[in-house]
C-alpha positions as CSV (number, residue, x, y, z in Angstrom):
1,M,36.4,107.9,-91.2
2,T,38.8,106.2,-87.6
3,S,38.3,102.5,-86.9
4,P,37.7,102.9,-83.0
5,A,40.9,101.2,-81.4
6,A,41.3,97.2,-80.5
7,P,41.0,97.9,-76.3
8,S,43.0,98.3,-74.8
9,P,43.3,95.3,-71.9
10,P,43.7,97.1,-67.9
11,P,47.3,97.8,-66.2
12,G,48.5,95.4,-64.6
13,S,46.7,92.9,-66.5
14,P,49.3,89.7,-67.3
15,A,50.4,90.8,-71.6
16,P,48.7,88.1,-73.7
17,D,50.2,84.3,-75.3
18,G,53.9,85.0,-76.5
19,A,54.2,88.5,-75.1
20,K,57.9,89.0,-73.1
21,A,58.8,92.2,-70.8
22,R,62.0,93.1,-69.9
23,A,64.3,91.9,-67.4
24,D,64.5,94.9,-65.4
25,S,60.6,95.9,-65.7
26,W,59.3,92.2,-64.9
27,T,61.4,92.2,-61.5
28,W,59.7,95.3,-60.4
29,A,57.0,94.3,-61.8
30,V,56.9,91.0,-59.2
31,R,58.0,92.9,-55.9
32,V,61.6,92.0,-56.8
33,Y,63.0,94.3,-56.2
34,R,62.0,97.9,-54.4
35,T,62.2,99.8,-57.5
36,R,62.7,99.9,-61.8
37,S,66.2,101.7,-61.2
38,L,67.7,99.1,-58.4
39,A,66.5,96.1,-61.0
40,G,68.3,97.4,-63.7
41,A,71.0,98.0,-61.4
42,A,70.9,94.2,-60.2
43,C,70.6,93.5,-64.1
44,R,73.5,95.1,-65.1
45,A,76.2,93.7,-61.7
46,G,75.0,90.4,-63.5
47,H,73.0,89.7,-60.2
48,V,70.2,88.6,-62.5
49,S,69.5,85.8,-65.2
50,V,67.6,83.6,-67.1
51,N,67.3,80.9,-67.2
52,G,71.2,80.4,-66.2
53,E,71.7,83.4,-68.5
54,K,73.9,86.5,-67.4
55,A,70.4,89.3,-67.8
56,K,70.9,92.5,-69.5
57,P,68.3,94.6,-68.2
58,S,65.9,94.6,-72.1
59,S,66.5,90.9,-71.9
60,P,63.3,89.2,-72.6
61,V,61.2,87.6,-70.4
62,R,58.7,85.7,-71.4
63,V,56.2,82.6,-69.8
64,G,58.0,79.3,-68.0
65,D,61.6,81.3,-68.1
66,E,63.6,80.7,-64.7
67,V,65.0,83.7,-63.0
68,R,67.2,83.4,-60.3
69,A,67.9,87.3,-58.6
70,R,70.2,88.1,-56.0
71,T,68.9,90.3,-53.4
72,D,70.2,91.5,-49.7
73,A,67.8,88.7,-48.6
74,G,69.6,85.6,-49.8
75,E,69.1,84.0,-53.9
76,R,65.8,83.5,-55.1
77,I,64.2,81.0,-58.2
78,L,61.6,82.4,-59.7
79,V,59.1,80.7,-63.0
80,V,57.1,83.6,-65.0
81,R,53.4,82.7,-64.3
82,R,52.9,85.0,-65.8
83,V,54.5,88.5,-68.3
84,L,53.4,91.8,-66.5
85,T,55.1,95.3,-67.3
86,K,53.4,97.5,-64.4
87,R,53.6,97.2,-60.5
88,V,50.2,95.0,-59.8
89,S,49.6,94.5,-56.3
90,A,51.4,91.7,-54.1
91,P,48.8,89.2,-54.3
92,L,48.3,89.9,-57.9
93,A,51.8,89.8,-58.2
94,A,52.9,86.5,-56.3
95,E,49.8,84.9,-59.1
96,A,52.3,85.5,-61.2
97,V,55.2,84.3,-59.8
98,Q,56.3,80.6,-59.4
99,D,58.7,80.3,-55.9
100,L,60.8,77.9,-55.9
101,T,63.7,78.7,-53.0
102,P,64.6,77.0,-51.4
103,P,63.3,77.4,-47.3
104,P,66.5,79.1,-45.3
105,P,68.5,76.4,-43.3
106,P,67.3,76.5,-39.1
107,R,69.8,79.0,-37.8
108,T,71.4,76.8,-34.2
109,E,72.2,79.2,-31.2
110,V,75.8,79.3,-30.6
111,P,75.8,79.6,-26.2
112,L,77.7,82.7,-25.6
113,A,80.2,82.5,-23.3
114,P,80.5,83.3,-19.9
115,M,81.6,86.4,-19.3
116,R,82.2,88.7,-15.7
117,E,79.6,91.7,-15.0
118,R,80.4,95.3,-16.0
119,G,82.1,97.6,-14.0
120,A,83.3,94.7,-12.2
121,G,87.0,95.4,-12.4
122,R,89.9,93.7,-11.7
123,P,89.5,91.5,-9.4
124,T,90.4,90.8,-5.7
125,K,92.4,89.3,-3.6
126,R,90.6,86.8,-1.7
127,E,88.6,86.9,-5.6
128,R,92.1,86.2,-7.4
129,R,93.1,83.5,-4.6
130,Q,89.1,81.8,-5.2
131,I,89.4,81.3,-9.2
132,D,93.5,79.7,-9.3
133,E,91.3,77.8,-6.5
134,L,88.8,76.7,-9.2
135,R,91.4,76.5,-11.6
136,G,93.0,73.9,-9.7
137,R,96.2,75.4,-9.3
138,E,98.9,76.1,-6.7
139,A,99.4,78.5,-4.5
140,R,101.3,80.9,-4.0
């Protein structure tokens, strides 16, 4: 007779204490990267670091680790609250991380340079005289 196996946790549930997950799998599971292959490529390119050290795709991630991940939107600084190995819904993924990313600096608006109307073409002789007058040049 076989003994009953221990019940397996439901998919996406947090792993037991002391558990670890691969860096590529965890960054994908908490939705830092859209696909697992993109997460692995980011790790291989050196865009992911765990506790200040560059992470390989197979590097372990544990609860309390600081994960820094560079994405198109900028660098994200995350602290692992739960170890996930499967992709979960966005609300559950948000509970698994503590986001320490500073807010982006406010955008400053640069005034646009005055431009001539499109299609206006070359100024007429009269308009050139008026422009010269405005600029303080003497008439010819």
